C-alpha positions, 0 to 999 in steps of 0.5 A: 290505849297506850300500846295501841296509840304507840302503834298509831304514832309509828303507822302516822310517822313512818307511813308504813301499813306492815311492820314489826313495832318494838318500842324500848323503854327503861324497864320493858320493851313492847313488840307488836305487829302492824298489818294492813294499817292496823294493830294485830288484835289477841282475842286471849289478851296481851302477854305480860310476863309469860301470862295471858290477860284474857282481855282482848287487847292489841297483840302485844309482847312485853319483854323485861328489857330496857336501857335501865336493865340490871347487867349481870354476869352468867354463873359458873360458865367458862366464858360467862355471857352477859346477862339483861334484866329483867329487874330495873336497876337505877343507873349508876350515872343517874345515881352519880348526878343526884348524889355526887360523892356519895356514890363515886366515893364508894365506887373508887374505894371498891376499885382500890381494893385488889380483887373484885368484890361480889357486891362491887358497884351496887347500892340500895337507897329508899324509893321514898314512899310513904312510912305507912306502906312499910308496915307488916315488915318482919323483924330482919326486913324492918332492921335492913329497912332501917339501916337504908336511907335516902342516900344510896348505901353500898351493899358490901357495906350493908350486907353482911350475909347472903341471908340478908340479900334474900332480905333486900330483894323482899324489900325491892319486890315491895317497892320499899328500896331501889338497887343502883348498879351498872345499866346499859345505860351507864354502858351508853355514857361510857362511849359517849352515846349518851350524856344526860347523866353522870359519865364519871360514875358509869365509867367507874362502874364499867371499870368495876364490872370489867374487873370480874373473873371469868371460869379461867380467872382472867378478866371478862374485859380489857377496858371498861370501853370494851365491856360497854361495847359488849353490853350494848351489843348484848342488848341489840342482840336480845332485842332482835331476839324478842322481835323475832319471837314475836313474829314466830309466836304470830306464825303459830309457833312457840316463839321463845323455843323457836328462837332458842333453836340451834338453827335459829341461833346460827342464822342470826349469828350468820354462822358460817358452815357447810349448811348455811342458814338465814331468818329474815322478817317479811316486814320492816321494823319501826323502833320506838322510844328515846333510846331506840337510835342508839339500841336498834342501830345494829338490828338490821343484819340480826333480822334481816330486814330494815330498821326504820327509827322516826325522828320524833320516836320519843313522842310516838305514844303521845302523837298516836293519841292525837292522830288515832281513830276510834273504830267500833266493832259489832258482831252479828251471828246466824245460827239454825237451831232447828230445820227451816228457822234462822236465828240472828243475835246481836248484842241484845236483839234476837229475831228469828227468820224462816228465810236465811237470806232474809236473816243474814 
């Protein structure tokens, strides 16, 4: 009911019968299609992380992109791209608000170092699950878990080898440890577009990230603001690509491969060339989620259509659950097992007729 409720809420708030609906949260973005006032259904089930669930459901695609997505830098490129997700981090602004000096003092210490460090701006903290859930850890995992507490600990103090990094990732995968680090939510705090947590911790994180080097040895951004702007622009761009990927998949194409094609990339970028390409959705996008007004403001030129963010977009799911209508679908089939016999099958009922019209 969750995804379907959001679609019902989106339709109720906007009055639109035909739209793409994109719902951005902290961890994921869910994209689906409204057709004639109803969500499109997929008999093979929803796609989650590239896998089919095989249970008939709303035709929704889920992508690891949200306000709390991990911000990383492409490895080994001359001009490295900003990469987002799919892992969720605890934003530095949130960690700073909850833990104060324990976080900001460490960020300031890292900023005072003459050169940027690979683990700058990253912390590990226990998730707070009961101790019994940590049963069965290997000796290296148990030792590292023991060193991590309820207060975030800077990774450059915690980890002494690359092998420990893999051990830490296993603790994260088991739900025992959170990584705190720079996220789009922090970027929004740096630019004053979000203000519910600690902007000072977010800014320190942005300063540390901006010091990182490209393939030429230059800092990747001149100021924390420039870096934050780049992160938010990347999130909007990736959102547009995921919405287009969903549209291409609904049109029977390989969504991911089609979006990655040079012609589509040029169209989305509005690349000036002798041959100009454009790509446009046939319907507007409805943006849902508390951060949709921020992240979807720049969508229209990328998708070739409008983007409507309802005023109460953060409660679309709850509203949809209230205004949603229950529909029951029954299926009956008439077959012809042999000449002159027409068999009706519906649920538990099977009846034979000699007349096709009567069977139908």
